[in-house]
TIVO-2410 file (N, C-alpha, C; in nm, 3 decimals):
# residues 174
REC num residu      c1      c2      c3 atome chaine
REC   1      X   5.403   0.603   0.252     N      A
REC   1      X   5.349   0.468   0.236    CA      A
REC   1      X   5.270   0.465   0.105     C      A
REC   2      X   5.295   0.368   0.021     N      A
REC   2      X   5.225   0.358  -0.108    CA      A
REC   2      X   5.086   0.299  -0.088     C      A
REC   3      X   5.001   0.318  -0.189     N      A
REC   3      X   4.865   0.262  -0.178    CA      A
REC   3      X   4.869   0.110  -0.172     C      A
REC   4      X   4.969   0.046  -0.235     N      A
REC   4      X   4.981  -0.100  -0.227    CA      A
REC   4      X   5.012  -0.142  -0.084     C      A
REC   5      X   5.091  -0.062  -0.013     N      A
REC   5      X   5.125  -0.095   0.125    CA      A
REC   5      X   5.007  -0.073   0.219     C      A
REC   6      X   4.917   0.015   0.185     N      A
REC   6      X   4.801   0.047   0.268    CA      A
REC   6      X   4.696  -0.062   0.263     C      A
REC   7      X   4.688  -0.136   0.154     N      A
REC   7      X   4.577  -0.228   0.130    CA      A
REC   7      X   4.554  -0.331   0.238     C      A
REC   8      X   4.658  -0.394   0.289     N      A
REC   8      X   4.641  -0.503   0.385    CA      A
REC   8      X   4.682  -0.463   0.526     C      A
REC   9      X   4.653  -0.342   0.564     N      A
REC   9      X   4.691  -0.293   0.696    CA      A
REC   9      X   4.567  -0.241   0.768     C      A
REC  10      X   4.581  -0.218   0.898     N      A
REC  10      X   4.469  -0.154   0.970    CA      A
REC  10      X   4.434  -0.018   0.908     C      A
REC  11      X   4.532   0.050   0.852     N      A
REC  11      X   4.505   0.178   0.786    CA      A
REC  11      X   4.413   0.158   0.665     C      A
REC  12      X   4.437   0.051   0.589     N      A
REC  12      X   4.352   0.021   0.474    CA      A
REC  12      X   4.210  -0.010   0.516     C      A
REC  13      X   4.194  -0.087   0.621     N      A
REC  13      X   4.059  -0.119   0.671    CA      A
REC  13      X   3.991   0.005   0.725     C      A
REC  14      X   4.068   0.091   0.793     N      A
REC  14      X   4.011   0.216   0.845    CA      A
REC  14      X   3.968   0.308   0.731     C      A
REC  15      X   4.047   0.310   0.623     N      A
REC  15      X   4.011   0.390   0.505    CA      A
REC  15      X   3.879   0.342   0.446     C      A
REC  16      X   3.862   0.211   0.434     N      A
REC  16      X   3.736   0.156   0.382    CA      A
REC  16      X   3.620   0.198   0.471     C      A
REC  17      X   3.636   0.183   0.602     N      A
REC  17      X   3.527   0.215   0.694    CA      A
REC  17      X   3.491   0.363   0.690     C      A
REC  18      X   3.590   0.449   0.702     N      A
REC  18      X   3.561   0.593   0.706    CA      A
REC  18      X   3.504   0.644   0.573     C      A
REC  19      X   3.564   0.601   0.463     N      A
REC  19      X   3.515   0.647   0.332    CA      A
REC  19      X   3.373   0.598   0.308     C      A
REC  20      X   3.345   0.473   0.343     N      A
REC  20      X   3.212   0.417   0.319    CA      A
REC  20      X   3.109   0.480   0.411     C      A
REC  21      X   3.145   0.508   0.536     N      A
REC  21      X   3.054   0.574   0.629    CA      A
REC  21      X   3.014   0.712   0.578     C      A
REC  22      X   3.110   0.786   0.527     N      A
REC  22      X   3.085   0.924   0.488    CA      A
REC  22      X   3.018   0.939   0.353     C      A
REC  23      X   3.032   0.840   0.268     N      A
REC  23      X   2.971   0.848   0.135    CA      A
REC  23      X   2.828   0.796   0.143     C      A
REC  24      X   2.733   0.873   0.100     N      A
REC  24      X   2.594   0.829   0.103    CA      A
REC  24      X   2.562   0.731  -0.008     C      A
REC  25      X   2.654   0.716  -0.102     N      A
REC  25      X   2.631   0.634  -0.220    CA      A
REC  25      X   2.757   0.555  -0.251     C      A
REC  26      X   2.741   0.426  -0.282     N      A
REC  26      X   2.853   0.344  -0.327    CA      A
REC  26      X   2.811   0.276  -0.456     C      A
REC  27      X   2.910   0.240  -0.536     N      A
REC  27      X   2.886   0.164  -0.659    CA      A
REC  27      X   2.914   0.018  -0.628     C      A
REC  28      X   2.817  -0.068  -0.656     N      A
REC  28      X   2.832  -0.210  -0.625    CA      A
REC  28      X   2.813  -0.290  -0.753     C      A
REC  29      X   2.903  -0.388  -0.774     N      A
REC  29      X   2.896  -0.477  -0.890    CA      A
REC  29      X   2.889  -0.620  -0.840     C      A
REC  30      X   2.790  -0.692  -0.890     N      A
REC  30      X   2.780  -0.836  -0.865    CA      A
REC  30      X   2.829  -0.907  -0.990     C      A
REC  31      X   2.735  -0.965  -1.066     N      A
REC  31      X   2.773  -1.031  -1.192    CA      A
REC  31      X   2.746  -0.943  -1.312     C      A
REC  32      X   2.667  -0.841  -1.297     N      A
REC  32      X   2.634  -0.751  -1.408    CA      A
REC  32      X   2.702  -0.617  -1.390     C      A
REC  33      X   2.642  -0.515  -1.451     N      A
REC  33      X   2.700  -0.381  -1.438    CA      A
REC  33      X   2.688  -0.327  -1.295     C      A
REC  34      X   2.777  -0.237  -1.259     N      A
REC  34      X   2.773  -0.175  -1.127    CA      A
REC  34      X   2.654  -0.082  -1.118     C      A
REC  35      X   2.598  -0.071  -0.999     N      A
REC  35      X   2.486   0.020  -0.973    CA      A
REC  35      X   2.520   0.107  -0.853     C      A
REC  36      X   2.474   0.231  -0.859     N      A
REC  36      X   2.487   0.320  -0.744    CA      A
REC  36      X   2.375   0.286  -0.647     C      A
REC  37      X   2.410   0.264  -0.521     N      A
REC  37      X   2.310   0.230  -0.419    CA      A
REC  37      X   2.338   0.307  -0.291     C      A
REC  38      X   2.231   0.341  -0.220     N      A
REC  38      X   2.250   0.402  -0.089    CA      A
REC  38      X   2.265   0.290   0.012     C      A
REC  39      X   2.329   0.319   0.122     N      A
REC  39      X   2.365   0.216   0.219    CA      A
REC  39      X   2.384   0.279   0.355     C      A
REC  40      X   2.406   0.195   0.455     N      A
REC  40      X   2.456   0.241   0.585    CA      A
REC  40      X   2.572   0.151   0.624     C      A
REC  41      X   2.666   0.207   0.698     N      A
REC  41      X   2.776   0.129   0.752    CA      A
REC  41      X   2.737   0.093   0.895     C      A
REC  42      X   2.736  -0.037   0.924     N      A
REC  42      X   2.694  -0.082   1.057    CA      A
REC  42      X   2.771  -0.208   1.093     C      A
REC  43      X   2.832  -0.209   1.211     N      A
REC  43      X   2.905  -0.323   1.263    CA      A
REC  43      X   3.005  -0.383   1.163     C      A
REC  44      X   3.085  -0.295   1.103     N      A
REC  44      X   3.194  -0.339   1.017    CA      A
REC  44      X   3.158  -0.380   0.876     C      A
REC  45      X   3.040  -0.341   0.828     N      A
REC  45      X   2.999  -0.379   0.692    CA      A
REC  45      X   2.899  -0.277   0.638     C      A
REC  46      X   2.888  -0.275   0.505     N      A
REC  46      X   2.787  -0.191   0.439    CA      A
REC  46      X   2.658  -0.273   0.430     C      A
REC  47      X   2.546  -0.211   0.459     N      A
REC  47      X   2.416  -0.278   0.452    CA      A
REC  47      X   2.330  -0.207   0.349     C      A
REC  48      X   2.260  -0.287   0.267     N      A
REC  48      X   2.174  -0.236   0.160    CA      A
REC  48      X   2.035  -0.295   0.176     C      A
REC  49      X   1.936  -0.221   0.131     N      A
REC  49      X   1.801  -0.275   0.122    CA      A
REC  49      X   1.749  -0.243  -0.017     C      A
REC  50      X   1.677  -0.338  -0.077     N      A
REC  50      X   1.623  -0.311  -0.210    CA      A
REC  50      X   1.554  -0.431  -0.271     C      A
REC  51      X   1.533  -0.421  -0.401     N      A
REC  51      X   1.467  -0.524  -0.482    CA      A
REC  51      X   1.320  -0.544  -0.447     C      A
REC  52      X   1.259  -0.444  -0.389     N      A
REC  52      X   1.116  -0.453  -0.361    CA      A
REC  52      X   1.045  -0.331  -0.416     C      A
REC  53      X   0.913  -0.332  -0.416     N      A
REC  53      X   0.837  -0.216  -0.467    CA      A
REC  53      X   0.874  -0.088  -0.392     C      A
REC  54      X   0.907   0.015  -0.467     N      A
REC  54      X   0.941   0.144  -0.408    CA      A
REC  54      X   1.081   0.153  -0.352     C      A
REC  55      X   1.161   0.050  -0.368     N      A
REC  55      X   1.299   0.052  -0.318    CA      A
REC  55      X   1.396   0.043  -0.433     C      A
REC  56      X   1.523   0.069  -0.405     N      A
REC  56      X   1.626   0.069  -0.508    CA      A
REC  56      X   1.647  -0.071  -0.565     C      A
REC  57      X   1.673  -0.079  -0.695     N      A
REC  57      X   1.710  -0.210  -0.751    CA      A
REC  57      X   1.854  -0.242  -0.711     C      A
REC  58      X   1.876  -0.362  -0.667     N      A
REC  58      X   2.011  -0.405  -0.630    CA      A
REC  58      X   2.081  -0.464  -0.751     C      A
REC  59      X   2.213  -0.457  -0.756     N      A
REC  59      X   2.287  -0.512  -0.870    CA      A
REC  59      X   2.261  -0.662  -0.887     C      A
REC  60      X   2.267  -0.707  -1.012     N      A
REC  60      X   2.248  -0.849  -1.042    CA      A
REC  60      X   2.359  -0.932  -0.981     C      A
REC  61      X   2.325  -1.052  -0.937     N      A
REC  61      X   2.425  -1.146  -0.889    CA      A
REC  61      X   2.461  -1.135  -0.743     C      A
REC  62      X   2.392  -1.051  -0.667     N      A
REC  62      X   2.420  -1.043  -0.525    CA      A
REC  62      X   2.333  -1.143  -0.452     C      A
REC  63      X   2.395  -1.252  -0.411     N      A
REC  63      X   2.322  -1.355  -0.337    CA      A
REC  63      X   2.408  -1.399  -0.219     C      A
REC  64      X   2.347  -1.471  -0.127     N      A
REC  64      X   2.417  -1.514  -0.008    CA      A
REC  64      X   2.543  -1.592  -0.043     C      A
REC  65      X   2.657  -1.546   0.006     N      A
REC  65      X   2.785  -1.613  -0.019    CA      A
REC  65      X   2.859  -1.568  -0.143     C      A
REC  66      X   2.797  -1.484  -0.226     N      A
REC  66      X   2.864  -1.437  -0.347    CA      A
REC  66      X   2.961  -1.324  -0.313     C      A
REC  67      X   3.035  -1.283  -0.414     N      A
REC  67      X   3.131  -1.173  -0.398    CA      A
REC  67      X   3.077  -1.049  -0.468     C      A
REC  68      X   3.117  -0.935  -0.419     N      A
REC  68      X   3.079  -0.808  -0.480    CA      A
REC  68      X   3.199  -0.716  -0.482     C      A
REC  69      X   3.201  -0.625  -0.579     N      A
REC  69      X   3.302  -0.520  -0.585    CA      A
REC  69      X   3.235  -0.390  -0.546     C      A
REC  70      X   3.295  -0.318  -0.453     N      A
REC  70      X   3.239  -0.193  -0.404    CA      A
REC  70      X   3.337  -0.081  -0.433     C      A
REC  71      X   3.288   0.026  -0.493     N      A
REC  71      X   3.369   0.145  -0.518    CA      A
REC  71      X   3.306   0.259  -0.441     C      A
REC  72      X   3.387   0.326  -0.361     N      A
REC  72      X   3.338   0.434  -0.277    CA      A
REC  72      X   3.383   0.566  -0.337     C      A
REC  73      X   3.288   0.657  -0.348     N      A
REC  73      X   3.318   0.788  -0.405    CA      A
REC  73      X   3.334   0.892  -0.294     C      A
REC  74      X   3.399   1.000  -0.328     N      A
REC  74      X   3.414   1.112  -0.236    CA      A
REC  74      X   3.281   1.186  -0.228     C      A
REC  75      X   3.239   1.215  -0.107     N      A
REC  75      X   3.115   1.290  -0.089    CA      A
REC  75      X   3.130   1.433  -0.143     C      A
REC  76      X   3.250   1.488  -0.134     N      A
REC  76      X   3.275   1.625  -0.178    CA      A
REC  76      X   3.288   1.637  -0.329     C      A
REC  77      X   3.375   1.560  -0.388     N      A
REC  77      X   3.408   1.575  -0.530    CA      A
REC  77      X   3.347   1.470  -0.619     C      A
REC  78      X   3.299   1.359  -0.563     N      A
REC  78      X   3.238   1.254  -0.643    CA      A
REC  78      X   3.337   1.159  -0.707     C      A
REC  79      X   3.467   1.181  -0.689     N      A
REC  79      X   3.568   1.094  -0.746    CA      A
REC  79      X   3.589   0.968  -0.663     C      A
REC  80      X   3.650   0.870  -0.723     N      A
REC  80      X   3.676   0.742  -0.657    CA      A
REC  80      X   3.777   0.759  -0.543     C      A
REC  81      X   3.741   0.712  -0.423     N      A
REC  81      X   3.833   0.716  -0.309    CA      A
REC  81      X   3.900   0.583  -0.286     C      A
REC  82      X   3.819   0.476  -0.283     N      A
REC  82      X   3.873   0.344  -0.252    CA      A
REC  82      X   3.780   0.238  -0.312     C      A
REC  83      X   3.836   0.124  -0.344     N      A
REC  83      X   3.757   0.011  -0.393    CA      A
REC  83      X   3.791  -0.110  -0.308     C      A
REC  84      X   3.691  -0.194  -0.284     N      A
REC  84      X   3.713  -0.313  -0.203    CA      A
REC  84      X   3.621  -0.425  -0.248     C      A
REC  85      X   3.664  -0.548  -0.221     N      A
REC  85      X   3.580  -0.663  -0.250    CA      A
REC  85      X   3.510  -0.703  -0.121     C      A
REC  86      X   3.393  -0.763  -0.137     N      A
REC  86      X   3.312  -0.797  -0.021    CA      A
REC  86      X   3.247  -0.933  -0.038     C      A
REC  87      X   3.217  -0.995   0.074     N      A
REC  87      X   3.134  -1.115   0.076    CA      A
REC  87      X   2.993  -1.072   0.108     C      A
REC  88      X   2.897  -1.121   0.031     N      A
REC  88      X   2.757  -1.084   0.047    CA      A
REC  88      X   2.688  -1.183   0.139     C      A
REC  89      X   2.613  -1.131   0.234     N      A
REC  89      X   2.529  -1.213   0.321    CA      A
REC  89      X   2.388  -1.157   0.316     C      A
REC  90      X   2.291  -1.241   0.282     N      A
REC  90      X   2.152  -1.197   0.285    CA      A
REC  90      X   2.098  -1.225   0.424     C      A
REC  91      X   2.051  -1.119   0.490     N      A
REC  91      X   2.004  -1.132   0.627    CA      A
REC  91      X   1.859  -1.182   0.628     C      A
REC  92      X   1.832  -1.278   0.713     N      A
REC  92      X   1.698  -1.336   0.723    CA      A
REC  92      X   1.608  -1.241   0.802     C      A
REC  93      X   1.489  -1.209   0.746     N      A
REC  93      X   1.396  -1.120   0.817    CA      A
REC  93      X   1.365  -1.173   0.957     C      A
REC  94      X   1.372  -1.082   1.054     N      A
REC  94      X   1.342  -1.118   1.192    CA      A
REC  94      X   1.461  -1.164   1.272     C      A
REC  95      X   1.573  -1.196   1.206     N      A
REC  95      X   1.693  -1.239   1.280    CA      A
REC  95      X   1.750  -1.118   1.354     C      A
REC  96      X   1.828  -1.142   1.460     N      A
REC  96      X   1.888  -1.029   1.533    CA      A
REC  96      X   1.975  -0.939   1.443     C      A
REC  97      X   2.049  -1.001   1.348     N      A
REC  97      X   2.132  -0.922   1.256    CA      A
REC  97      X   2.044  -0.835   1.166     C      A
REC  98      X   1.933  -0.892   1.118     N      A
REC  98      X   1.840  -0.819   1.031    CA      A
REC  98      X   1.779  -0.702   1.107     C      A
REC  99      X   1.734  -0.727   1.230     N      A
REC  99      X   1.672  -0.622   1.312    CA      A
REC  99      X   1.769  -0.506   1.336     C      A
REC 100      X   1.895  -0.538   1.367     N      A
REC 100      X   1.994  -0.434   1.393    CA      A
REC 100      X   2.023  -0.353   1.266     C      A
REC 101      X   2.038  -0.423   1.154     N      A
REC 101      X   2.066  -0.354   1.027    CA      A
REC 101      X   1.948  -0.268   0.985     C      A
REC 102      X   1.828  -0.319   0.998     N      A
REC 102      X   1.708  -0.245   0.957    CA      A
REC 102      X   1.687  -0.121   1.045     C      A
REC 103      X   1.722  -0.130   1.172     N      A
REC 103      X   1.711  -0.013   1.259    CA      A
REC 103      X   1.800   0.100   1.207     C      A
REC 104      X   1.919   0.066   1.158     N      A
REC 104      X   2.009   0.167   1.101    CA      A
REC 104      X   1.959   0.215   0.965     C      A
REC 105      X   1.917   0.122   0.881     N      A
REC 105      X   1.870   0.157   0.746    CA      A
REC 105      X   1.747   0.247   0.752     C      A
REC 106      X   1.657   0.217   0.844     N      A
REC 106      X   1.533   0.294   0.856    CA      A
REC 106      X   1.561   0.442   0.881     C      A
REC 107      X   1.662   0.470   0.962     N      A
REC 107      X   1.697   0.608   0.992    CA      A
REC 107      X   1.753   0.683   0.873     C      A
REC 108      X   1.806   0.613   0.775     N      A
REC 108      X   1.867   0.677   0.658    CA      A
REC 108      X   1.775   0.677   0.535     C      A
REC 109      X   1.663   0.606   0.541     N      A
REC 109      X   1.573   0.597   0.425    CA      A
REC 109      X   1.494   0.726   0.414     C      A
REC 110      X   1.511   0.795   0.303     N      A
REC 110      X   1.445   0.923   0.280    CA      A
REC 110      X   1.318   0.905   0.198     C      A
REC 111      X   1.218   0.984   0.226     N      A
REC 111      X   1.096   0.993   0.147    CA      A
REC 111      X   1.022   0.861   0.130     C      A
REC 112      X   1.019   0.780   0.233     N      A
REC 112      X   0.944   0.655   0.225    CA      A
REC 112      X   0.795   0.685   0.231     C      A
REC 113      X   0.715   0.627   0.141     N      A
REC 113      X   0.571   0.656   0.141    CA      A
REC 113      X   0.499   0.596   0.261     C      A
REC 114      X   0.558   0.495   0.322     N      A
REC 114      X   0.493   0.427   0.434    CA      A
REC 114      X   0.591   0.412   0.550     C      A
REC 115      X   0.642   0.523   0.601     N      A
REC 115      X   0.747   0.520   0.702    CA      A
REC 115      X   0.710   0.438   0.825     C      A
REC 116      X   0.585   0.443   0.866     N      A
REC 116      X   0.546   0.371   0.987    CA      A
REC 116      X   0.540   0.219   0.967     C      A
REC 117      X   0.524   0.173   0.844     N      A
REC 117      X   0.516   0.028   0.816    CA      A
REC 117      X   0.631  -0.019   0.725     C      A
REC 118      X   0.730   0.063   0.711     N      A
REC 118      X   0.838   0.033   0.618    CA      A
REC 118      X   0.911  -0.097   0.653     C      A
REC 119      X   0.944  -0.120   0.779     N      A
REC 119      X   1.019  -0.240   0.814    CA      A
REC 119      X   0.937  -0.366   0.789     C      A
REC 120      X   0.807  -0.359   0.809     N      A
REC 120      X   0.721  -0.474   0.778    CA      A
REC 120      X   0.724  -0.505   0.629     C      A
REC 121      X   0.718  -0.400   0.548     N      A
REC 121      X   0.725  -0.417   0.402    CA      A
REC 121      X   0.859  -0.474   0.360     C      A
REC 122      X   0.967  -0.424   0.421     N      A
REC 122      X   1.099  -0.476   0.390    CA      A
REC 122      X   1.108  -0.625   0.422     C      A
REC 123      X   1.049  -0.667   0.533     N      A
REC 123      X   1.052  -0.808   0.572    CA      A
REC 123      X   0.977  -0.895   0.471     C      A
REC 124      X   0.865  -0.843   0.419     N      A
REC 124      X   0.783  -0.919   0.325    CA      A
REC 124      X   0.837  -0.918   0.183     C      A
REC 125      X   0.881  -0.800   0.136     N      A
REC 125      X   0.902  -0.781  -0.008    CA      A
REC 125      X   1.043  -0.745  -0.052     C      A
REC 126      X   1.133  -0.718   0.040     N      A
REC 126      X   1.267  -0.670   0.002    CA      A
REC 126      X   1.376  -0.763   0.054     C      A
REC 127      X   1.496  -0.733   0.009     N      A
REC 127      X   1.614  -0.805   0.057    CA      A
REC 127      X   1.705  -0.708   0.131     C      A
REC 128      X   1.759  -0.752   0.243     N      A
REC 128      X   1.858  -0.674   0.318    CA      A
REC 128      X   1.989  -0.751   0.308     C      A
REC 129      X   2.090  -0.684   0.254     N      A
REC 129      X   2.220  -0.748   0.231    CA      A
REC 129      X   2.328  -0.683   0.316     C      A
REC 130      X   2.420  -0.766   0.360     N      A
REC 130      X   2.538  -0.720   0.433    CA      A
REC 130      X   2.659  -0.745   0.344     C      A
REC 131      X   2.737  -0.641   0.316     N      A
REC 131      X   2.859  -0.652   0.236    CA      A
REC 131      X   2.979  -0.635   0.329     C      A
REC 132      X   3.043  -0.747   0.362     N      A
REC 132      X   3.155  -0.746   0.455    CA      A
REC 132      X   3.286  -0.735   0.376     C      A
REC 133      X   3.367  -0.634   0.406     N      A
REC 133      X   3.492  -0.616   0.331    CA      A
REC 133      X   3.586  -0.735   0.346     C      A
REC 134      X   3.643  -0.777   0.232     N      A
REC 134      X   3.742  -0.884   0.230    CA      A
REC 134      X   3.880  -0.827   0.202     C      A
REC 135      X   3.888  -0.745   0.098     N      A
REC 135      X   4.019  -0.699   0.051    CA      A
REC 135      X   4.007  -0.559  -0.005     C      A
REC 136      X   4.098  -0.474   0.035     N      A
REC 136      X   4.106  -0.339  -0.020    CA      A
REC 136      X   4.192  -0.346  -0.145     C      A
REC 137      X   4.139  -0.293  -0.256     N      A
REC 137      X   4.220  -0.292  -0.379    CA      A
REC 137      X   4.303  -0.166  -0.381     C      A
REC 138      X   4.431  -0.183  -0.396     N      A
REC 138      X   4.523  -0.070  -0.394    CA      A
REC 138      X   4.538  -0.010  -0.533     C      A
REC 139      X   4.569   0.117  -0.536     N      A
REC 139      X   4.597   0.184  -0.663    CA      A
REC 139      X   4.472   0.219  -0.741     C      A
REC 140      X   4.493   0.299  -0.841     N      A
REC 140      X   4.383   0.339  -0.928    CA      A
REC 140      X   4.380   0.249  -1.050     C      A
REC 141      X   4.264   0.235  -1.114     N      A
REC 141      X   4.255   0.150  -1.232    CA      A
REC 141      X   4.332   0.210  -1.350     C      A
REC 142      X   4.367   0.123  -1.445     N      A
REC 142      X   4.439   0.169  -1.564    CA      A
REC 142      X   4.349   0.250  -1.655     C      A
REC 143      X   4.224   0.207  -1.675     N      A
REC 143      X   4.131   0.275  -1.764    CA      A
REC 143      X   4.038   0.367  -1.688     C      A
REC 144      X   3.942   0.422  -1.760     N      A
REC 144      X   3.849   0.516  -1.699    CA      A
REC 144      X   3.734   0.448  -1.628     C      A
REC 145      X   3.705   0.322  -1.658     N      A
REC 145      X   3.592   0.247  -1.605    CA      A
REC 145      X   3.458   0.306  -1.647     C      A
REC 146      X   3.459   0.392  -1.746     N      A
REC 146      X   3.333   0.449  -1.796    CA      A
REC 146      X   3.249   0.338  -1.859     C      A
REC 147      X   3.120   0.345  -1.839     N      A
REC 147      X   3.028   0.244  -1.893    CA      A
REC 147      X   2.904   0.312  -1.947     C      A
REC 148      X   2.839   0.246  -2.039     N      A
REC 148      X   2.714   0.299  -2.094    CA      A
REC 148      X   2.608   0.300  -1.985     C      A
REC 149      X   2.519   0.398  -1.985     N      A
REC 149      X   2.413   0.402  -1.884    CA      A
REC 149      X   2.325   0.278  -1.893     C      A
REC 150      X   2.273   0.237  -1.778     N      A
REC 150      X   2.183   0.122  -1.774    CA      A
REC 150      X   2.050   0.159  -1.840     C      A
REC 151      X   1.982   0.063  -1.902     N      A
REC 151      X   1.852   0.092  -1.965    CA      A
REC 151      X   1.751   0.143  -1.863     C      A
REC 152      X   1.669   0.238  -1.903     N      A
REC 152      X   1.567   0.295  -1.815    CA      A
REC 152      X   1.451   0.347  -1.898     C      A
REC 153      X   1.330   0.345  -1.844     N      A
REC 153      X   1.216   0.402  -1.916    CA      A
REC 153      X   1.212   0.555  -1.906     C      A
REC 154      X   1.299   0.614  -1.824     N      A
REC 154      X   1.301   0.759  -1.808    CA      A
REC 154      X   1.344   0.826  -1.938     C      A
REC 155      X   1.290   0.943  -1.960     N      A
REC 155      X   1.325   1.017  -2.081    CA      A
REC 155      X   1.330   1.166  -2.050     C      A
REC 156      X   1.411   1.238  -2.124     N      A
REC 156      X   1.417   1.383  -2.106    CA      A
REC 156      X   1.376   1.455  -2.233     C      A
REC 157      X   1.356   1.382  -2.339     N      A
REC 157      X   1.322   1.446  -2.465    CA      A
REC 157      X   1.201   1.378  -2.526     C      A
REC 158      X   1.104   1.458  -2.565     N      A
REC 158      X   0.982   1.406  -2.627    CA      A
REC 158      X   0.960   1.480  -2.758     C      A
REC 159      X   0.879   1.424  -2.847     N      A
REC 159      X   0.849   1.495  -2.971    CA      A
REC 159      X   0.779   1.628  -2.942     C      A
REC 160      X   0.801   1.724  -3.029     N      A
REC 160      X   0.737   1.855  -3.015    CA      A
REC 160      X   0.587   1.838  -3.038     C      A
REC 161      X   0.502   1.893  -2.948     N      A
REC 161      X   0.357   1.884  -2.969    CA      A
REC 161      X   0.318   1.947  -3.102     C      A
REC 162      X   0.220   1.887  -3.168     N      A
REC 162      X   0.179   1.930  -3.303    CA      A
REC 162      X   0.140   2.077  -3.308     C      A
REC 163      X   0.075   2.131  -3.207     N      A
REC 163      X   0.028   2.270  -3.211    CA      A
REC 163      X   0.130   2.373  -3.170     C      A
REC 164      X   0.246   2.332  -3.122     N      A
REC 164      X   0.345   2.427  -3.072    CA      A
REC 164      X   0.396   2.524  -3.179     C      A
REC 165      X   0.429   2.479  -3.301     N      A
REC 165      X   0.477   2.577  -3.400    CA      A
REC 165      X   0.375   2.688  -3.428     C      A
REC 166      X   0.245   2.654  -3.434     N      A
REC 166      X   0.143   2.757  -3.457    CA      A
REC 166      X   0.135   2.855  -3.341     C      A
REC 167      X   0.144   2.803  -3.218     N      A
REC 167      X   0.140   2.890  -3.101    CA      A
REC 167      X   0.259   2.985  -3.099     C      A
REC 168      X   0.375   2.934  -3.133     N      A
REC 168      X   0.494   3.018  -3.134    CA      A
REC 168      X   0.485   3.125  -3.243     C      A
REC 169      X   0.433   3.087  -3.357     N      A
REC 169      X   0.419   3.180  -3.468    CA      A
REC 169      X   0.321   3.292  -3.431     C      A
REC 170      X   0.209   3.254  -3.367     N      A
REC 170      X   0.108   3.350  -3.327    CA      A
REC 170      X   0.168   3.447  -3.223     C      A
REC 171      X   0.250   3.396  -3.132     N      A
REC 171      X   0.311   3.478  -3.028    CA      A
REC 171      X   0.406   3.580  -3.085     C      A
REC 172      X   0.473   3.552  -3.196     N      A
REC 172      X   0.568   3.644  -3.258    CA      A
REC 172      X   0.496   3.759  -3.328     C      A
REC 173      X   0.377   3.731  -3.380     N      A
REC 173      X   0.302   3.835  -3.452    CA      A
REC 173      X   0.236   3.933  -3.357     C      A
REC 174      X   0.196   3.885  -3.240     N      A
REC 174      X   0.115   3.967  -3.151    CA      A
REC 174      X   0.195   4.056  -3.072     C      A
***
């Protein structure tokens, strides 16, 4: 069976579910560049939390009723397994859907500074999104899909401290 034949079948939907469940990270694109986000698979959709203090930034353009592109990577090798389009639903804090999704998300959130009050903070300051699969995209892309890294204040290289050359010189003599 070709990948084109798999796309609109129960096998294609099962592939999306299993791959997304097993991958701790998916790439999501709204209207801007794709971002890697952690998620949980719950009740037939991927759920995300973010856009609040101390939480992951969500991709631009994800709003209630919008479309998103999701690319799922292999947990083992990191390569692309499957891509699918989704309808975005923003869950209202306190709704039964929000409560169910947050119960799942809370169990997967690592290193939260306020674990005991995290759901209250999410209700006040964050967005919880449901990405419901619409269509599995068959086949691999023609190009590499490589993109420039997103801007960040993080840095790995700084100027050499002014006194370092003297310290190194002194260490060689002694």
